C-alpha positions in Angstrom: -120.5 -136.1 198.4 -118.6 -139.4 197.3 -120.2 -139.0 194.3 -119.3 -135.4 193.8 -115.8 -136.4 194.6 -115.6 -138.8 192.1 -117.1 -136.9 189.6 -114.1 -134.0 190.2 -111.9 -136.7 190.0 -113.2 -138.1 186.6 -113.2 -134.2 185.2 -109.5 -133.7 186.0 -108.5 -137.4 184.3 -110.2 -135.7 181.4 -108.9 -132.9 181.1 -105.3 -134.5 181.7 -106.1 -136.7 179.3 -107.2 -133.8 177.0 -103.9 -131.9 177.7 -102.1 -134.7 177.1 -103.3 -135.4 173.3 -103.0 -131.5 172.6 -99.0 -131.6 173.4 -98.9 -135.2 171.8 -100.5 -133.1 168.5 -97.7 -130.5 168.8 -94.8 -132.9 168.4 -94.8 -133.0 164.5 -95.0 -129.2 164.4 -92.4 -128.6 167.1 -89.9 -130.2 164.6 -90.6 -128.3 162.2 -89.7 -125.3 164.4 -85.7 -125.9 164.6 -83.6 -124.2 162.4 -82.6 -126.0 159.5 -79.3 -127.5 160.7 -80.9 -129.4 164.0 -80.5 -132.7 162.6 -83.4 -135.2 163.7 -81.1 -137.8 164.9 -80.4 -134.7 167.9 -83.5 -133.3 168.5 -84.8 -137.4 169.1 -82.0 -138.2 171.3 -82.1 -134.8 173.5 -85.8 -135.0 173.7 -85.9 -138.9 175.2 -82.9 -137.8 177.5 -84.8 -135.0 179.2 -88.2 -136.9 178.9 -86.5 -139.4 180.7 -84.9 -137.5 183.5 -88.0 -135.9 184.0 -89.7 -139.3 184.7 -86.9 -140.2 186.7 -87.6 -139.4 190.3 -91.2 -141.2 189.8 -90.1 -144.1 188.4 -87.7 -144.6 191.3 -90.2 -144.3 193.9 -91.2 -147.9 195.7 -94.4 -149.2 194.2 -96.2 -152.2 196.1 -97.6 -153.7 192.5 -94.6 -153.7 190.5 -91.1 -155.0 190.8 -87.7 -153.1 190.4 -85.8 -154.3 187.2 -82.6 -156.3 187.1 -80.2 -157.0 185.0 -81.7 -158.8 182.4 -85.1 -156.6 182.9 -82.3 -153.6 182.2 -81.4 -155.3 179.1 -84.9 -155.6 178.1 -85.9 -151.9 178.7 -82.8 -150.9 177.2 -83.9 -153.6 173.9 -87.3 -151.7 173.9 -85.7 -148.2 174.6 -83.8 -149.0 170.9 -87.0 -149.7 169.1 -89.2 -146.7 170.8 -86.0 -143.9 170.2 -84.2 -145.3 167.7 -86.7 -147.0 165.1 -89.7 -145.4 165.5 -89.6 -141.6 166.9 -86.2 -141.1 165.3 -88.5 -141.9 162.0 -90.9 -140.1 162.6 -89.0 -137.1 163.1 -87.0 -137.7 160.0 -90.7 -138.3 158.2 -91.0 -134.6 159.3 -87.9 -133.4 158.3 -88.4 -134.6 154.3 -92.2 -134.1 154.1 -95.0 -132.4 156.1 -95.5 -132.1 160.2 -99.4 -132.6 159.2 -99.1 -135.5 157.0 -96.6 -137.5 159.6 -98.8 -136.7 162.4 -102.1 -138.1 160.8 -100.5 -141.2 159.9 -99.1 -142.0 163.0 -102.2 -141.4 164.7 -103.4 -144.8 162.8 -101.2 -146.5 165.2 -104.0 -148.2 167.4 -105.1 -150.4 164.3 -101.2 -151.2 163.7 -101.3 -152.4 167.5 -104.3 -154.7 167.1 -102.5 -156.4 164.0 -99.1 -157.3 166.2 -101.1 -158.5 169.3 -103.0 -160.5 167.0 -99.7 -162.0 165.6 -97.5 -161.7 169.2 -99.9 -161.9 171.8 -102.5 -164.2 170.1 -105.5 -161.3 170.1 -108.1 -161.9 168.2 -109.0 -159.9 165.4 -112.6 -159.2 165.4 -114.8 -158.2 162.0 -114.6 -154.7 163.3 -111.1 -154.6 163.3 -110.7 -156.1 160.3 -112.8 -153.4 158.7 -110.8 -150.7 160.7 -108.2 -151.7 159.4 -109.1 -151.7 155.7 -110.6 -148.1 156.3 -107.8 -146.7 158.0 -105.2 -148.3 154.7 -107.7 -146.5 152.1 -107.7 -143.1 154.3 -103.1 -143.4 154.3 -103.8 -144.4 150.3 -106.0 -141.3 149.8 -103.9 -139.2 151.8 -100.6 -140.3 149.5 -102.9 -139.6 146.3 -103.1 -135.8 147.6 -99.6 -135.9 148.1 -98.7 -137.4 144.8 -100.6 -134.1 143.5 -99.2 -131.5 145.8 -96.4 -129.1 144.6 -93.6 -130.3 146.4 -90.6 -127.7 146.1 -91.0 -126.6 149.5 -90.5 -129.7 150.9 -87.2 -132.1 150.8 -88.9 -135.1 149.5 -92.8 -135.3 149.8 -92.6 -139.5 149.1 -89.8 -140.5 151.6 -91.1 -138.4 154.4 -94.7 -140.1 153.7 -93.0 -143.4 153.6 -90.9 -143.3 156.9 -94.0 -141.9 158.4 -95.6 -145.2 157.5 -92.6 -147.3 158.8 -92.6 -145.0 162.5 -96.5 -145.8 162.5 -96.1 -149.7 161.7 -92.4 -149.8 164.4 -94.5 -148.1 167.2 -97.5 -150.3 166.9 -95.1 -153.2 167.4 -93.3 -151.2 170.1 -96.5 -151.0 171.8 -97.0 -154.5 172.3 -94.1 -155.2 172.9 -93.6 -153.4 176.1 -96.8 -154.8 177.5 -95.0 -157.2 179.5 -92.4 -155.1 180.9 -95.6 -152.7 181.9 -96.9 -155.2 183.6 -93.9 -156.3 185.4 -92.4 -152.7 186.3 -95.2 -150.2 185.7 -96.0 -147.4 182.9 -93.4 -144.7 184.4 -90.7 -147.0 185.6 -90.9 -148.4 182.2 -90.9 -145.5 180.0 -88.7 -143.5 182.0 -85.9 -146.1 181.8 -86.3 -147.1 178.3 -86.1 -143.5 176.8 -83.0 -142.8 179.0 -81.5 -146.2 177.8 -82.9 -145.5 173.8 -81.4 -142.0 174.2 -78.0 -143.7 175.2 -78.3 -145.5 172.6 -79.0 -143.2 169.8 -76.0 -140.6 171.4 -73.9 -144.0 170.5 -74.8 -144.3 166.8 -74.6 -140.4 166.6 -71.2 -140.8 167.9 -70.3 -144.2 166.0 -71.8 -142.5 162.5 -70.4 -139.0 163.1 -74.0 -137.6 163.1 -74.7 -134.4 164.7 -75.9 -134.6 168.8 -75.3 -130.8 168.9 -78.1 -128.1 169.0 -77.1 -124.9 167.8 -77.9 -122.5 170.6 -80.5 -120.0 170.1 -83.7 -119.3 172.4 -86.0 -120.6 169.3 -84.0 -123.7 169.5 -83.8 -123.9 173.2 -87.3 -123.1 173.6 -88.6 -125.7 171.6 -85.9 -128.9 172.6 -87.1 -128.1 176.3 -90.5 -127.8 175.5 -90.2 -131.5 173.4 -88.4 -132.9 176.2 -89.8 -131.8 179.1 -93.9 -131.7 178.1 -94.4 -133.6 175.5 -92.2 -136.4 176.6 -92.0 -135.8 180.3 -94.9 -134.1 181.6 -97.8 -135.3 179.2 -96.7 -139.0 180.0 -97.5 -138.2 183.5 -100.7 -136.3 182.8 -101.6 -139.5 180.6 -101.0 -142.2 183.2 -102.4 -140.2 186.0 -105.5 -139.5 184.2 -105.5 -142.9 182.7 -105.9 -144.6 186.9 -109.6 -143.5 187.3 -111.1 -143.6 183.7 -109.3 -146.7 182.1 -106.9 -147.0 179.5 -109.8 -147.9 176.9 -111.5 -144.2 177.8 -108.2 -142.7 177.8 -107.2 -143.8 174.2 -110.5 -142.3 172.5 -108.7 -139.0 172.8 -106.0 -140.1 170.1 -108.6 -139.5 167.6 -108.1 -135.9 168.2 -104.6 -135.8 167.2 -105.0 -135.4 163.1 -107.7 -133.0 163.8 -105.6 -130.8 166.3 -102.2 -131.7 164.4 -103.7 -130.5 160.9 -104.9 -127.3 162.2 -101.6 -126.6 164.0 -99.3 -127.0 161.1 -102.1 -124.6 159.1 -101.1 -122.1 161.8 -97.9 -122.4 162.9 -96.5 -123.5 159.7 -98.7 -122.3 157.0 -99.0 -125.9 155.9 -102.7 -127.0 154.0 -104.3 -130.0 152.8 -105.9 -131.3 149.1 -109.2 -131.5 149.5 -109.0 -135.1 148.8 -106.7 -135.5 151.7 -109.7 -134.2 154.3 -111.6 -137.1 153.1 -108.4 -139.0 154.0 -108.5 -137.6 157.8 -112.2 -138.1 158.1 -111.4 -141.8 157.1 -108.7 -142.4 159.4 -110.3 -140.9 162.3 -113.5 -143.2 161.2 -110.7 -146.1 160.9 -110.0 -145.4 165.0 -113.4 -145.0 166.3 -115.3 -148.4 164.2 -113.7 -150.7 167.2 -114.8 -148.4 169.9 -118.7 -148.2 168.7 -118.4 -151.8 168.6 -117.2 -151.7 172.2 -120.2 -149.4 173.3 -122.8 -151.7 171.5 -121.5 -154.3 173.5 -121.3 -153.0 176.6 -124.9 -151.4 175.9 -126.6 -154.7 175.2 -124.9 -156.2 178.7 -126.1 -153.3 180.8 -129.4 -153.9 179.2 -129.3 -157.7 179.5 
């Protein structure tokens, strides 16, 4: 009976992680479904405000494992929110605005490799041989992807090269943000860290929009309302809850394995909903990027198998 309940719990956890990565694979495509007058500045600010508000009740629950942030902690989370919302996700949304949703999604998917680099630089976590090999393969994949973009007819897009460049910057910044949040997550917990940083990050972006004269308003239409609600409630709110709930039972390592599905899901959705297509050489690039993310996992699996045999 105990084993059955454990298997059922594990199944639910894997299902939660699968639903999460499916939702996150729709992020870039969703941005393209908004009307052209909706700016990346507006959608990013509203997305994190809505998502943060949804997470807030869960963040306010008392926790025996984690502390509540004081003023210093709030300032720390505010900085993390600014970094994530303004320097990572806004730039990603700008890359989607100027280029292709599929390419932006594929490049962001390589973020775990950048996490490994920044963890080595700032947290003194050692980079193994497999991490270095994975990084080289991943960079090669990005270069092949970019080469395919150069050869494409870009008349349908605002600025394909700029879109690619912004996606790379967003992936780098998000990798650094992931490393910077580690201490906050350990002290305050995943949901509390994300809820507060999302709200403060969105507030900083609304403030920037107001000061710089950027439009924070979203023109009212049924489609704009539906997409904005979906991006805020599901992609930024519910998906995070499902991911953290799934991670409780199967662990961060197994949960992160689902990120390898994002390039394929996002590419398929961009083709289905937006009519985007990849050059033949870019399909090779996607395979290289997925391989780059799998290489460190193969090494971990072999190490665990060896230990179990010993």
